[in-house]
N, C-alpha and C positions, 0 to 999 in steps of 0.2 A: 366730808374732809376723811381722807385716808388716815392721817397721822394725828394723834391726840393732841389738842392744843396748837397754839401758832408760836413756832420757834422765833426767838428774837436774834439770835446769832447763829453763825455758821455751826459753832459746837454744838449748840442746842439741836440743829437740823439734823447733823449727823446721828446723835443718839436717839432722837425721834423716829427718824428713817430706819435705822438699824433695828429698833424695837418692833416696829411695825411688820418689817419684813420677817423677823424672827417668829412673832407671833402668828403671823399667817402660815409659817412652815414650810416656805418655798426656798429649799436648799439650805446648804449650811455655810453660806458666805453671806451673812446678813451685815456685817461691819464692812467687807469689801464693797459690797453692792452699794452700801450707804454711800461710802467714800466716792465710788463712780458716779452716782447720781448727783450727789450735791456738787461734786467737781464739775460734772456736765452743765449744770444750770449757772454756775459762778464763773467757770472758765478757770478754775483752780486746779493744780496738781495735788497729789497726796501731801506734799510737802506745804504747798501753799494753804491748803486746808488747815494744818497744825499752826502756821504761823498766823493766819488769819482766823483762827477759831472764835475771837471775839468780835469780829466785825457782823455789823447787823445785816440780816438777810434782807433784801428788798422784797416788797410785797409781790412784784411780778414774779421774781424767782421763786418765792415760796409757791405761788400758784401753780407754775411750771412743775416744779418739784412733787407737789401732791399729785398732780395728774400721772407723772411717771411713776411714783409710788404706788397708785392704783393699779396701773399695768403691771408693775411687778408682782405684787401680792396676789394677782390673778394667776401667776405663772408665766407670764411672758418672758422670754430670753432677755438678758440684760442687754446683749449686743443690738437687738432690735430698738430697745430704749434708747441707747447710744448713737444707733445708726452705723456702727463700725465693730469690726472685731480684728484680732491680729492674727496673723498665720505667716509662718516661716519668715518672721522677723518684719513684716510689713503689716501695715494696717488697711483693711478692706472695708469697703462700703457694704453694708449688710441692711435688708430689710425683709419683710414678710414674703416677699418674691422668692427667696432663696433660703435654703439651709444656713445656720450659723457654721461657718468654718471651724472643725474640729483638730486640735493638735495631733491626734492620731492619724489624721490623714497626710500630715506633711510626710509620713513614710514615702509616699507615693512620689513626691518631689525627689526625696532623697535617692530613691532606687532609679528614677530615671535620670537624674544627673550622674550618679555612678556609673550606669551603663553607658552614657554619652563619653563620659571620660575615658573609659576602659576599652569599649568594645565597638560602638557603633561607628561606621562610615558615613551613614545618611545624617543630616542635620534637619530632619524633619520630625515633628513631634505631633501627637493627638491626644487631646484630654476629651473623652467623652464624658457626658452627663455632667458639665461644667459648673453648673450652678452660678456662684458668684464669680468664677474664674479665679479662684484662689490657686489653684493648682497650675493652671495655664500661664497665669501672669508669673507665678513665682517662677517657672521654668524659664519662661521668656526673659525675666529679669535677671537670674542667675547667670544665663548664657549670653546676655548683653548683646544681642543682635547676631549671634552665631547659628541661630536657628530659625527655621520657619514654623511656627506653633499654630495649630488648628485647634479649635475648641467647639463641641457641638452640644446642643441641649433641645430637648422637645419642646421647653417653655420659651416663648419670645420673652416673657417677663424677665426670666433668670438672664437670657441673653443681654437684655438691656443693663441689667446690674453689671454683666461680665464686662460691657463695653465701658461702663463707667470707671471700673477697677483698672482695665487696660489704661486708658487715658490717665488715670489718677497716677500710674507709675510709669507712664510714658513708654510702653512696650506695644509692639505691634502682635495682636493676636487677631487670626482669621477666625471669625465667628460664623457658625452654621446652625440653621434650625432645622432639627429633624431627630428621628430616632435613632439611638445609638450611632451607629458609624454609616448609616444609610447617606448623610448628607455629604460625606467625603469619600465615597466609595470608589472614585477615579483615582485617589492617590495611591503611589506605589513607592516602595523601597523606604518605608517610614521607620526610623530609628526606634522609636518606642511609641505604644499606646498605653496610656493610663486612664483607670476609670473609677470613680466612686458611685456606682449607680444605685437606684432603690434596691433594697434587698431585703426589707421587712415584708413577710408575707402577711395577707389581710387578718387571718386567723390570729396574727400575733400583734395587731396593731394596738390591742387594749392594754397590752404589757408595758407599751412604752411609757417613759418619763412622762407625765402631764404636761409639763412646758414644753416638750417636744411634738407630743401628739395631738394637743390643742393650739399650738400657734405655728408650727414650722410646716411648709407646703407638703401635703401628702403626695403629690407627683414625684417628689424627690426622696420621699421616704418607702412608698409602699410599691411593691411589685404591681404590675399592671393586673387587673381582675382576672381571675381565671389563668395566671401564668405562676408556676412554681420556680423556685430560685434555680433548680438545676436547670431546667430548659432556657431559661432567661441567660444565665451564664453561659450556656452552650451556644446560644444565637449570638452573643456579643464575641465569643471566641471565633467562631466560624466567620463572622464579618471580618475580624482583626486579620486573621492569618494572612489573606492575599495582599493587605495592604503593606506588611512588614516586609521589611528587607530580609534577607536569610541571616539568622542570627539575631533578628529584631525582638524586641522584649514587648511582652503584655504582662501589665501588672494592674491587677484589679482588687478592690477593697472589698470585704465582705461582712457580715455579721458574725458574732460570736457563736463559734460550733459549726460554721458552715465550710470550713477549709476543705474536708476532705470531699465534701459534694463539689465545690468549686475546682479543686484539683483534678478530679475525675471529669468534670466538663472539658477542662483545658486539654486533658490526656485524649479524651475521645474525639477532639477538633483536630489532633495532629501535632499539639505542641511537645517539645522536650525540654530536658532539665527543669522540670517543675519542681517548685518549692514554697514553702510558707514562711511567713515572716511575722513576728509578733511584734506589737507596738510597745512603746516604753513601759506601759503596766503589765506587760507580759502576756497580753491577750492576742490572741491569733486575730489577724487583721488583714493581711495582704497575701494573695498567691500571684506568684510569676511564673510565666513560662516563655519559651523562645521559638521563633519558628526554625525548624531545621534548616541546616546547610550553612550554619555560621562558621565552622572550622575551629570553634572553641569551646 
């Protein structure tokens, strides 16, 4: 048993779970994690947990809770335990087949929507390396049927999760299995291409947070063996250019400290008006470039 003792009430469970997570040293959100896990097995939200704090916890619920706490103290992300994560105001199904959506990746959605509103003449979008589909589904939902959205991924498992999320939110996203933009190479006059590709080089994998390194899919985290980030982003940029309409947007997420390298890769591929964007934490996060000929 992971948690000391057998709590008799929901309040006891909250305190015991928080203590177990805190003792394990897996992050600094032990109380929040406890509320999420106890809420998950009881069906109560945070207000309900307070109101029902003296309610007796059923043995079946406690057994399930203890199992989840065991996974959490091993470092497994809370989103995998809950089976979902929030992104751009929507809840997405996630499991170990896909990366957990990060709030900083919402910047890709914002940039794509801003471009669509201000500059695009096409209504076609592509999300490369879609994973859970959170970016593609968010764009499709925000545009409410006004765009044809395509998404690619090398992993069939990831595309299965993306399909679940597209259905969950009632949007049409055309899913394509394959490397980067190869599966959609026939498209032309695309308004925007966004990508959150794997960008961690193998030599840097050991420095990843243990919960990420040990539990999230390496195919979505690490660059292909023998590939450096500069050549990888260069290949993505070269594939994207003929697909875009004149003035079309390429927006790519990258790792901290990679901005100059990614911008150079876009420049070498022939993009113009290249610039970097920081996330809400002030960390360099996205580089954008435009296919020449847009006239603005």
